[in-house]
C-alpha positions in Angstrom: -25.4 -170.9 91.9 -26.6 -174.1 90.5 -28.8 -174.3 87.4 -30.7 -177.5 86.0 -33.6 -178.1 83.9 -36.3 -180.4 85.3 -37.7 -181.4 81.9 -40.5 -184.0 80.5 -43.5 -184.1 78.3 -46.9 -182.4 79.4 -48.3 -184.5 82.3 -45.1 -186.5 82.9 -45.2 -185.2 86.5 -42.3 -182.6 86.5 -44.5 -179.9 88.2 -45.4 -182.2 90.9 -41.8 -183.3 91.3 -40.5 -179.5 91.6 -43.0 -178.8 94.3 -41.6 -181.4 96.5 -38.2 -180.6 95.5 -38.4 -177.1 96.9 -39.3 -177.9 100.6 -36.5 -180.4 100.8 -34.2 -178.0 99.4 -35.3 -175.3 101.8 -34.7 -177.7 104.7 -31.2 -177.9 104.1 -30.9 -174.2 104.1 -30.8 -173.3 100.4 -32.6 -170.6 98.6 -34.4 -171.9 95.4 -36.0 -170.0 92.5 -38.2 -171.9 89.7 -38.3 -170.6 86.1 -41.1 -172.1 84.1 -40.6 -172.1 80.4 -43.6 -171.2 78.4 -43.3 -171.9 74.6 -46.7 -170.9 73.9 -46.5 -167.7 75.7 -48.3 -166.6 79.1 -50.7 -163.7 80.3 -50.1 -161.9 83.6 -51.0 -158.3 82.1 -54.8 -158.6 82.1 -56.8 -156.5 79.9 -58.5 -153.5 81.5 -55.9 -153.5 84.5 -53.8 -150.5 84.9 -50.6 -152.4 83.9 -52.2 -153.3 80.6 -53.2 -149.9 79.9 -49.6 -148.5 80.4 -48.3 -151.4 78.0 -51.3 -151.0 75.5 -49.9 -147.1 75.6 -46.3 -148.2 74.4 -44.4 -148.7 77.9 -41.4 -150.7 77.0 -41.8 -152.2 80.9 -44.1 -152.1 83.5 -43.4 -152.9 87.5 -45.6 -153.6 90.3 -44.4 -153.6 93.8 -45.9 -154.5 97.1 -44.5 -154.6 100.6 -43.7 -158.1 100.2 -43.2 -158.8 96.4 -42.5 -157.4 93.1 -43.0 -158.2 89.4 -41.7 -156.8 86.2 -43.4 -157.3 82.9 -41.0 -156.5 80.1 -41.4 -157.2 76.3 -38.6 -159.1 74.5 -37.8 -159.7 70.8 -35.8 -163.2 71.5 -35.9 -165.8 73.6 -33.2 -165.6 76.4 -30.8 -168.0 77.7 -31.8 -169.5 81.1 -28.5 -168.5 82.8 -28.7 -165.2 81.8 -32.1 -165.1 83.2 -30.8 -166.4 86.3 -27.9 -164.1 86.6 -30.0 -161.0 85.9 -33.2 -161.8 88.2 -31.8 -164.5 90.5 -28.3 -163.2 91.8 -27.6 -164.7 95.1 -30.0 -167.6 95.0 -28.5 -171.1 95.5 -30.4 -173.1 93.1 -32.3 -172.5 90.1 -34.8 -175.1 88.5 -36.2 -174.8 85.1 -39.3 -176.5 84.4 -39.5 -177.0 80.8 -40.0 -179.7 77.8 -37.2 -181.9 77.1 -36.3 -179.7 73.8 -34.6 -176.8 75.5 -30.8 -176.3 74.6 -28.0 -175.2 76.8 -28.8 -176.7 80.2 -27.9 -179.8 82.2 -31.2 -182.0 82.6 -32.9 -184.3 84.5 -35.8 -185.7 82.3 -39.0 -186.9 84.2 -40.7 -189.8 82.1 -44.4 -190.6 82.2 -45.8 -194.4 82.3 -46.9 -193.5 78.6 -43.3 -192.8 77.2 -42.3 -196.4 77.3 -38.9 -195.3 78.7 -38.0 -193.2 75.7 -35.7 -190.5 76.7 -35.8 -187.2 74.5 -33.0 -185.1 75.9 -29.6 -185.4 74.1 -27.1 -187.8 76.0 -24.8 -184.7 76.4 -27.1 -182.8 78.3 -28.8 -185.5 80.2 -27.8 -186.0 83.9 -30.4 -188.2 85.1 -33.9 -190.0 84.7 -36.9 -190.0 86.9 -39.6 -192.6 86.2 -41.5 -195.7 88.0 -39.8 -198.0 85.9 -36.1 -198.6 85.4 -33.8 -197.2 82.4 -30.5 -198.5 81.1 -29.2 -195.1 79.9 -25.7 -195.0 82.0 -27.2 -192.4 83.8 -28.4 -192.2 87.4 -32.2 -193.3 87.7 -34.4 -192.3 90.3 -38.3 -192.8 91.4 -40.2 -189.7 91.7 -40.7 -190.6 95.6 -36.9 -190.4 96.0 -37.0 -186.7 96.8 -34.0 -186.7 99.2 -32.0 -188.8 96.8 -32.7 -186.3 94.0 -31.8 -183.4 96.3 -28.6 -185.4 97.4 -27.6 -185.7 93.7 -28.5 -182.0 92.7 -26.5 -180.8 96.0 -23.4 -183.0 95.0 -23.2 -182.3 91.3 -20.3 -179.6 90.6 -21.2 -179.8 87.0 -24.2 -177.7 87.8 -22.3 -174.4 89.1 -22.8 -171.3 87.4 -20.2 -168.4 87.2 -20.8 -166.4 90.1 -20.3 -163.4 88.1 -22.9 -162.3 85.3 -22.2 -159.7 82.7 -24.8 -158.1 80.4 -24.1 -155.1 77.9 -26.7 -153.4 76.2 -29.2 -156.3 76.8 -26.7 -159.0 75.5 -25.6 -161.3 78.0 -21.7 -162.1 77.8 -20.1 -165.4 78.7 -17.2 -165.1 81.1 -14.2 -168.0 81.0 -13.0 -168.5 84.6 -10.0 -166.4 84.2 -12.1 -163.2 83.2 -14.9 -164.2 85.7 -12.3 -164.1 88.5 -10.8 -161.1 87.7 -14.2 -159.3 87.6 -14.8 -160.9 90.9 -11.7 -159.6 93.0 -11.4 -156.3 91.1 -14.9 -155.4 92.1 -14.7 -156.8 95.5 -11.7 -154.8 96.2 -13.3 -151.7 95.1 -16.6 -152.5 97.4 -14.8 -153.3 100.4 -13.0 -150.0 100.6 -16.2 -148.3 100.8 -17.6 -147.2 104.2 -20.3 -149.5 105.7 -19.6 -152.6 103.6 -19.4 -156.0 105.0 -15.9 -157.5 104.9 -17.7 -160.5 102.7 -20.6 -159.4 100.8 -22.6 -162.3 99.2 -24.5 -160.4 96.4 -23.3 -157.3 94.8 -25.5 -155.6 91.8 -24.0 -153.1 89.8 -25.9 -151.2 87.0 -24.1 -148.7 84.7 -26.6 -146.8 82.2 -24.8 -144.6 80.0 -26.5 -142.1 77.4 -24.6 -141.7 74.2 -22.4 -138.8 74.4 -19.9 -138.3 71.6 -18.0 -135.6 73.5 -17.9 -137.5 76.5 -14.3 -137.7 78.1 -12.6 -139.8 80.4 
């Protein structure tokens, strides 16, 4: 999985750009998901609807499912890491784009500049991968015009710095980063056990294992 932030100020054109990137990525045979960062909150659970009543009554989570889609509404007391969100909900997706403002942390970013920006970039140099704008910039990073969709996807496709670990671990709601050695160890051990089960494909692509344990002081192993 590759994860990258497409960032910029409001009205910079980042949403329009992402809408153009999606079909190009799909045409190349990759799956893609988008995470939109909403620092001021959002509302999906409309007042008066059944799901709203469930949440108002104290439910910690509400799910809605249909034959062709599913939605989960779950409260949280902290803003999560985008890599954790991608690992939890988009496992098996080839590319995840995070639409956000330039102030988000912890992601490699491509910043979209509006004409009013004056060429001023707000992302840190450590996180900035490329800049997209109508005018040229001198920043020592690749520059693309907004209409250079194929070139931008080429850049994403060939950039190894965007690769996230294929193994995602969460314990009691906390995402735990895995170094390459630990990640590889988890991968080989789990794959070895899974492949021994009857009916499992030789090379499974996406494995989800959830272990929900109750607190039992007298539990023995």
